[in-house]
N, C-alpha and C positions, 0 to 999 in steps of 0.2 A: 394555508400558505402564509398568511399574514402573521399568524401566531408563531410559526416556525421562524419567520424573519425577525420578529421581535425577540425571540429567545436567542437567536444567533447574534443579534446586536447586543443583547445584554451580556452574553458570554464574552463578546469582544471588548466591551467596556470593562468587565472584570479583569480580563487578561491585561488590558492597558494599565489598569491600576496596579496590578501585581508587578508588571514590568517597571513602572515608575518607582515603586517602592524598592524593588530589587536594585535598581540603578542608584538609589539613594543609600544603599548599604544594608538593606533589610534581607538577611539571609533566609529568613522564614518565607519571605515572598518568593524567592527563587525556588525554594523547596516546594512551594505550592505549585509553581509553574512546572516543576519536574513531575510532580504527582499527576498533574492535569494532562501533560502531553507525552509522558513516557510510554504508555501503552501504544499510542499511535505511531510514535517514532520507532519503537521496537517492531511493530507490525510492518512498517515501511521497510525497515532494514531486512526483516526476514523474507519479505516478498522478493527483494532484490538479490539477497545473498543465498537464500535457501538453507542457511545453517544457523541454528539457535546461538551457538557460541559466537559466530561472526556478528550476528544481529545484536547480541549483547555488547560486543566490543564497539560496534558502530554507535549504539545508543549512548553508551557512557562517553565515548569520545565527542559525540555531537553536543551533549550537555556541558561537558568540560570546556569545549571551544566556545559555546554560547555564553557561558559564564565569564570566560576570559575576555570575550569581545563585547560584553554587554554595554559598556560605555560607548562603543562605536555604533550601537543600534540607534538609528535616528527616527525610527517609527514611520518611515515612508511606506512600508508595507506592514501587514499584521505580523506580530511576533511569531506566530506558528508557521507562517510561510517562510520567514527568515530561518527559523529552526529547521524546517523541512529541507531548505536548500543546503544547509550545512550537512545534515544527515544523508541527503541524497548523494552529494559529492563524495562523502566518505565511503558510502556503501558501494558506489560504482567503482571507486578507486580500488577498494579491497577486492571486489569481484574481478576486476581487470588483473590485479596482481596474482590472484589465485588461478586464473584461467577459467574459461567457460567449460562447464561439464557437458559432455556429449549426451549423457542419459540422465534420467531422474530415477533414483533408487526407490524401491517400494517402501523403504523406511525413511524416506525424506520427511523432514519435520512437517512440511506443509501438507504432504499426503496423509501423514499420521493424524494431524489435527483435524483434517476434513473427514477422514474415515471415522474417527471417534464420535463425531457429531452425527454423521449420516447413517452409520451401520446399526445403531441402536442395540448393540450387543449381539447382533447376528453374525456369527463367524463366516458363514458362506457369503453373506452380503459384504462383509469387510474385505474378503478376498477379491470379489468382483470390483469393488470400488477402488481398491489399491491399484489395480492395473489401469483402470480408466483414468484415475486422477494422475497417475504417473505419466501416462501418454499426454494428457492435457497440459501438465506442467512442463513436459519436455518441449511441447510446441511453444509454450509461453517463454521458456528460457532460451529458445532459439531466436526470439525476436532481437532486434538491435537494442543497444542500451537506451537509445532515445525513445523507441516505441515502448519498451518495457517500463521505463520510468513514467511515461505518460499514462499508460494503462493503470499502473499501481496508484498513481495520484488521483486519477479521475474515477475509475471504475471500482477499485478496491479500497481506496481511502475516502472516497466520496467528495473530493474537492470539486468545486465548480471549474469550468474551463478557464474562467478568469483567474481564480486562485492558482490553478496549476500553471497558467502562463507566467504568473509572477515568480513562482518557485523555479520554473524552468528557464526563465529569462527569455520568453518568446511572446507570441501573440495568441489571442484566443482562436483566431482562424487557423493558426498552425497546430494548436492543440487539437482542434476538431478534425483536421486532416490526419493527424497522427493516430487518433482513435479509430478513424475510418480505415486507415491503412493497416493498423494492427488487427482489426477484425478480419480484413481481407486475407492477411497472411496466416492468421490462426485458422481461419476456415479452410484455406488451402492445405496447410500442414495436417490438420485433423482429417480432412477428406482423403489425403494421400495414404493415411493409415487405414481408416474405415470411417463410414459416416458417423457423425456425432450422435450418440444415443438420444432419442427423443426425450427420455426422462430427464436428461441433463438440462435441456433447454427449458422444459416445463418447470422444473424446480428452480432453475436460475431466475426465470421471470418472476416467479412467486417471491423468491427471497429478495430480489432487488426491489420489488414493490413493497414488501413488508419491512425491508431495511433491517433485518436481524443481523447485527454485527458478528454474532458467533458463527453464522453460517455463510457469511457474505463472500469470503475469499474465492474458493474454487467454484462455487455455483455462479457467482457473478462473472468469473472468468469464462465459464462455460457459456454464458449468455452472449459473449462476444462472437462465438462461432455459430450462432443460430442462422 
């Protein structure tokens, strides 16, 4: 734990140095920030919009806004939480403008990504997983914007409750309550369809424990309905 904390602090200092250089006019420093945070910002946007093209638009827009507003960044919070806040608002506004989908298609990008990892080339397994992931994501998409955002930041993006509170402009206690409420609602929605498959929760717990980012999204979400 101490090692992880030291590594986290070191990454924070590196980011602070890059931000300072970027504010001083070093374009390469901002490019380095882009390379560092783009994958996570894209993942955040994809979780919230469900569409790769929308996620790409949100990502590009977030970095453009961050670059334009860089001089106004005072460092009261970490750069990445400031950037997350920009991307979060853009993603929610886009999702609101497009309207909420009532169902999740089997070819949803999030379903496809999860199945590619989990099916291991087995066509029958892929078909089974497509349906299950689609139901799970439909339940997730049915949550309110506030609960979805909180789940994405904490469970799927791995932010601490303190960091998520900064991004969301609320308190740690409120974040904890939202996570609890999201679990309750997901459990209710999934049980209304059929009981959550035991294999989902078992794999979810293993993945969350191992912290494998390639498999984290849907399995971690499944853990919420255990």
